[in-house]
N, C-alpha and C positions, 0 to 999 in steps of 0.2 A: 283534582279540582283546583281552580284558580283561587287566589286570595279573595277576589271580588265575589266569586260564587259562594265561597265559604262564609264570608260575612253576610251575604244575603240570606243564607240558610239560618245563621244565628239570629238575624233580625226577625225572620219569620217565627222562630221558636219563641222569641221574646214576646211577640204579639199574641202568641197562644198561651203565654204565662208559663212556659215550660223550659225556659232557657237555663242551661247548666251554669254553675258558678263561674266557670272559666270564661264565659262570654262577657263578664264584667272585668274590665282591666284598665289600669292607667297606662299612659305612655309618658316618656320623658325625653326631652332634647336639652342639651346643655353645652356650654362653651365657657372656657376660662378667658377672661379679658381684663384689661387694665381700666379702672374707673377714673373719674376726673381728678381724684385725689392722689393718683399714682399707686393705688393698691390693687392687688390681684383679687378679683372676685369671680364667682361662677354664676353666670346668668342661665336661667332655666325656663323652659316652657313645658307645661304638662297638660295633656288633653285626655279625654275619654277614648278608650280603644274603639268604641262603637262610633259610627257616623254621627255627627252632631245632630241632636234632636231625636234620635231613635229612643224608644222606651228602654229604660235601664241604663242610660248613659250618664245620669247624674249621681253624685256622691257628696255627702255633707262634709267629709273630712279626708283630705289627701295630705299625708306628711311627706315633706321633702327632707332627705337625709344625705349628708356628705360623709362618706366613709362610715356609715352606720349611725351617725350622730344627727338628730333632728335639728334642722336649722330654720324651718319655716313650715307653714301649713296653709292649705288652700282648699277650695271646694269647686266641684263641677256643678255649675248651675246654668239654667237656661238664660240666654239662647246660645252662648258660645261653647259651654262645657269645656272651658280651658282657662288657665291662669298662668301668670309668669311672675318672675321676680329675680332677685340676686342676693347672694350672701358671700361673706369673705371666704376665700379658698383655703382649705387646710394646708398645712405645710407639706412639702414634698414636691414631686414632679408631676403627679397626677392625682385624681380623686375619683371615687365611685359615687355617682349621683343616683339616688333612688327616689321614685315616687311610689308611696305605699298607701293603699286604700285601707283606712282604719274605721271609717264610718260605714253606714248602711247605704247601699245603692237605692235609687228611687224605685226600683222594681221590688224592693224588699229583701234582696239577697244580701248576705253579710259581706263585709269587706275581707281583707286578708290578702288581696292580690297586690303584686308589685312589679315594677320594671326598673332596671338599672342600666346605666351607660357609664363608660369610663371616659373621663375628660383628661386629656394631656395638656399640661401647661405650656404656654409659649416660652421659647428659649430666651427671648429678649427680656431684660429687666423692665419693670414698670417705672414710669416717671409721671410727673404731673403734666408733661407735654405730650400727651398721646395724640393720635391722629384726629382728624376733624370729624369723623363719624361715619356711620353706615346704617343701612336699613336691612332688616331680615323679616321674613314672613313666618309667623307661628301658626300652630294648629295643623290639621291635616292638609289644608289648602286655604289660600286666600281667594275668596269669591267676590267678583265685581260684576254684578248683574249676571249676564249669561256666561261670563268668562271665569275660568279657574286658573289661578297662578300657583304653580307648584310650591311646596313648602321649602324647596331648596333655594328660594329667593334670597339673594345676597347682593346688595348694591352699595358700593363705596362712594364717598363724597369726593374722591379724586380719581384721576385717570391712570393711576399707577398699577393697581391690582385688577385682576380679571373679575368679572361679575357674572352672576347666573340669574337669568330671568326667562322663564318658560310660561307661555300662555296657551290654554286649550279652551276651545269653544265650538259647539256644534259639529264635532268631528274634525275640526281644524286645529292646527298646532303651529306655534311660532316660538323660536328660541333664539336668543342672542348668540352670536358666534365670535364676536370680536370685543375689544375694549369699547366702552361707551365713547361716543363722539363728543358729547357735552354732558355735564352734570352740574347742578346747582343745588346747594343745601341752604336752608334758612331756618331760623328759630323765631316764631311769632310769639309776642307776649300775650296774645289772645288764646294760645293753645297750650295746655298742660299735658305733656307727653309722659310724665312720670307715672309709675316706676318703670325702669330705672332712669336716673338722670342721663341726659344726653345733650349734645351741643346743637341738636337740630330737631325739628318736628316735621319738616317738609323737605322732600327731595324731588327735583324735576330733572329728568334725563332724556337723552336721545341716543339711540343705538341702532345697529344694523344686525340682521340675522336671516334665518331661513323660515319661510312660510310653506308648510306642507312639503318640506324637503327641497324647496326651490330657493336659491339665493336671490338677493336683490331686493330685500324688504327692510323698511325702517319702522322702528317703534318710538313713539313719543309717550312718555308716561309721567304721572305725578303720584307720589305716595305721601300720605299724611298720617302721622301717629298722634292720636288725640287721647292717649292714656288707656288705662285698663278698664274693662277686659277686652277692648278692641271694638266694642259695638258702635263707637263714634268715629273710628278710623275711616279714611276716605282714600279713593284711588281713581285715576283716570287712565285710560288706555286708548291709543290710536295707532293702528298698524296700516301701512300703505306701501305700494310698490315704489321703490326709491326713484326709478326713472320716470314714473308716471304717478305723481302724488295724488292725482284725481282718482286713481284706482285704490280706494280705501276698502280694506277687507274686515276691519273691526274699528268701531268708533264708539267708545263709551266715555261720555263726559264725566267730570268729577262728581262722584257720588259716594254715599256711605256704603261700606262693605256689607255684603249679604252673608258673609261667613269668614271665619279666620281672624287673624290678628297681625297687624303691622307693628314692628318694634324698632324704634330708633335706639342706637347705641353709640357710646364712645368707641372709636376704632382702636384696634390693636396697633402698636408701633410697627412700622414696616420700612424697609429700605427703598 
């Protein structure tokens, strides 16, 4: 049975009020980065294991632990069922980051479930002169109208490092295959993107890639982080044939996300 089919079965059980306890589960994604003050911190995003909005996906208390020590607390609440944050990294070269459900799920099931990931620290020393910034996508996926952007979204504010951007809609798929052609990052005084602090709240980029496995397509996109929990974040996506710009295969003007969370960060130092 595929993972998608398995989750559909669990969702059906929840609707019948007969979901087993293991159907309620937190997820955790984490990364060790240098903050603006030159300190190493671990940034994390935690979401419900169930698809956003499904019955049973909410929990009133999720503890975040680094190496077994509680550093923060959050809650899965409608409509995003996700939260994010950061805390100082423990000493060492890596850390185990855990999201543990200690409250009762909104289906009435008791907590006790958890998930952990191991975060390896960057080899470069932190300093106050970190990179200019980057965007990542949190939650299971970032949704912009009819389109879904995979949670592997990573876009840097320079053209040095590679980037990952994949968009799916109506059975179609586009993904970037090269470095971005142009990128521009800005920080508007009218937008509060905290937490965490970052040197930008808006990223505008242009790149090339493959549409339905065919080369020769361009994407123009805008990403806006308007703070937590992501319900005010915005994005715009336009994909067209590079040699024939009039052939537009996806055109979504700037709009509030319908799901997921965009997150602006200070970038890690890189050569």
